[in-house]
C-alpha positions as CSV (number, residue, x, y, z in Angstrom):
1,X,0.0,0.0,0.0
2,X,1.3,3.4,-1.0
3,X,0.0,6.5,0.9
4,X,0.2,10.2,0.1
5,X,0.2,12.5,3.2
6,X,0.1,16.2,3.6
7,X,-1.0,19.0,6.0
8,X,-1.1,22.7,6.3
9,X,0.7,24.6,9.0
10,X,-2.0,23.7,11.5
11,X,-1.5,20.0,11.0
12,X,2.3,19.7,10.8
13,X,2.9,18.1,14.2
14,X,0.2,15.5,13.8
15,X,1.4,14.8,10.2
16,X,4.8,14.0,11.6
17,X,3.3,11.7,14.2
18,X,1.3,9.9,11.5
19,X,4.4,9.5,9.3
20,X,6.1,7.9,12.2
21,X,3.2,5.5,12.5
22,X,3.3,4.7,8.8
23,X,7.0,3.9,9.1
24,X,6.3,1.7,12.2
25,X,3.7,-0.2,10.1
26,X,6.1,-0.7,7.3
27,X,4.0,1.3,4.8
28,X,5.3,3.3,1.9
29,X,4.3,6.9,1.9
30,X,5.2,10.2,0.2
31,X,5.1,13.4,2.2
32,X,3.7,16.3,0.3
33,X,4.7,18.8,3.0
34,X,4.9,21.6,3.9
35,X,8.5,21.8,4.9
36,X,8.1,24.5,7.5
37,X,5.6,25.8,10.1
38,X,5.0,29.0,8.1
39,X,1.4,29.7,7.2
40,X,0.2,28.0,4.0
41,X,-3.0,27.6,2.1
42,X,-4.6,24.2,2.6
43,X,-5.8,23.7,-1.0
44,X,-2.2,23.9,-2.2
45,X,-1.5,20.8,-0.1
46,X,-4.8,18.9,-0.3
47,X,-5.2,18.9,-4.0
48,X,-1.9,17.3,-5.0
49,X,-2.6,14.4,-2.6
50,X,-6.2,14.1,-4.0
51,X,-5.0,14.1,-7.6
52,X,-2.4,11.4,-6.8
53,X,-5.0,9.2,-5.3
54,X,-7.5,9.8,-8.0
55,X,-4.9,9.0,-10.7
56,X,-4.0,5.7,-8.9
57,X,-0.5,6.8,-8.1
58,X,-1.4,6.2,-4.4
59,X,-3.8,3.8,-2.8
60,X,-4.9,6.2,-0.1
61,X,-4.3,9.7,1.1
62,X,-4.1,11.3,4.6
63,X,-4.7,15.1,5.1
64,X,-4.3,17.1,8.3
65,X,-5.1,20.7,9.1
66,X,-6.2,22.5,12.3
67,X,-9.8,21.1,12.1
68,X,-9.6,18.8,9.0
69,X,-12.5,20.7,7.5
70,X,-10.6,22.8,4.9
71,X,-8.5,19.8,3.7
72,X,-11.6,17.6,3.3
73,X,-13.5,20.2,1.4
74,X,-10.5,20.8,-1.0
75,X,-9.9,17.1,-1.5
76,X,-13.5,16.4,-2.3
77,X,-13.4,18.9,-5.2
78,X,-11.3,16.3,-7.1
79,X,-13.3,13.8,-9.1
80,X,-13.0,10.3,-7.7
81,X,-12.1,11.4,-4.2
82,X,-14.2,10.3,-1.2
83,X,-12.5,12.2,1.6
84,X,-13.9,11.6,5.1
85,X,-13.3,13.9,8.0
86,X,-12.9,11.6,11.0
87,X,-12.3,12.2,14.6
88,X,-13.2,8.8,16.1
89,X,-12.4,5.1,15.5
90,X,-16.0,4.1,14.7
91,X,-16.3,6.6,11.9
92,X,-12.9,5.6,10.5
93,X,-14.1,2.0,10.2
94,X,-17.6,3.0,8.9
95,X,-16.2,5.3,6.2
96,X,-14.0,2.6,4.8
97,X,-16.5,-0.2,5.1
98,X,-19.5,1.7,3.8
99,X,-18.2,4.7,1.8
100,X,-15.0,3.3,0.5
101,X,-13.2,6.5,1.4
102,X,-9.9,6.9,-0.2
103,X,-8.7,9.9,1.7
104,X,-8.8,10.5,5.4
105,X,-8.8,14.0,6.9
106,X,-8.2,14.9,10.6
107,X,-7.8,18.0,12.7
108,X,-4.7,18.4,14.9
109,X,-6.6,20.9,17.0
110,X,-9.5,18.5,17.5
111,X,-7.7,15.2,18.5
112,X,-4.5,14.2,20.0
113,X,-1.8,12.0,18.6
114,X,-2.8,8.8,20.4
115,X,-6.4,8.9,19.0
116,X,-5.1,9.9,15.6
117,X,-2.9,6.8,15.5
118,X,-5.9,4.6,16.4
119,X,-8.0,6.3,13.7
120,X,-5.4,5.9,11.0
121,X,-4.8,2.2,12.0
122,X,-8.5,1.4,11.9
123,X,-9.0,3.2,8.7
124,X,-6.1,1.4,6.9
125,X,-7.1,-2.0,8.3
126,X,-10.8,-1.8,7.3
127,X,-11.9,-3.0,3.9
128,X,-14.8,-1.8,1.8
129,X,-17.7,-4.1,2.4
130,X,-19.2,-3.8,-1.2
131,X,-22.7,-5.2,-1.6
132,X,-25.4,-2.6,-1.1
133,X,-22.8,0.0,-0.6
134,X,-21.5,-0.4,-4.1
135,X,-24.8,1.0,-5.5
136,X,-24.4,4.1,-3.3
137,X,-20.9,4.7,-4.4
138,X,-22.0,4.4,-8.0
139,X,-24.6,7.1,-7.4
140,X,-21.9,9.4,-6.0
141,X,-19.9,8.8,-9.2
142,X,-22.9,9.7,-11.3
143,X,-23.3,12.9,-9.4
144,X,-19.7,13.8,-10.1
145,X,-20.2,13.2,-13.8
146,X,-23.4,15.3,-13.9
147,X,-21.8,18.3,-12.2
148,X,-18.7,18.5,-14.4
């Protein structure tokens, strides 16, 4: 599994924590930055990750900002992305199992590193259930096609 990860300035610390986790899990990842704690614009960091996932260059993406809201909104503008903003383990499992989310967003100012590690682990370990959920994902894809 290859993962793209990025943050804005408000998510740098948690991004570093999650990169440590990915290394501990033996997963390949590419860090899209930023390289400093200077203020940056979250779309500039969310969109390259989303494009990489949408094009199949990465299996999944992880985005972190202060709340996770801006990153998730930006990522979801990219066709083929189902970015879920998650701050609990139950939702992490549900969004993979039912929504086949391919990008995870979290907020550093909302959750701590311990919970974030649990969320990422649960999200990565949960498979899409398919079945009735496939019909719903197909409807989302149709909506994307209609609005473009």
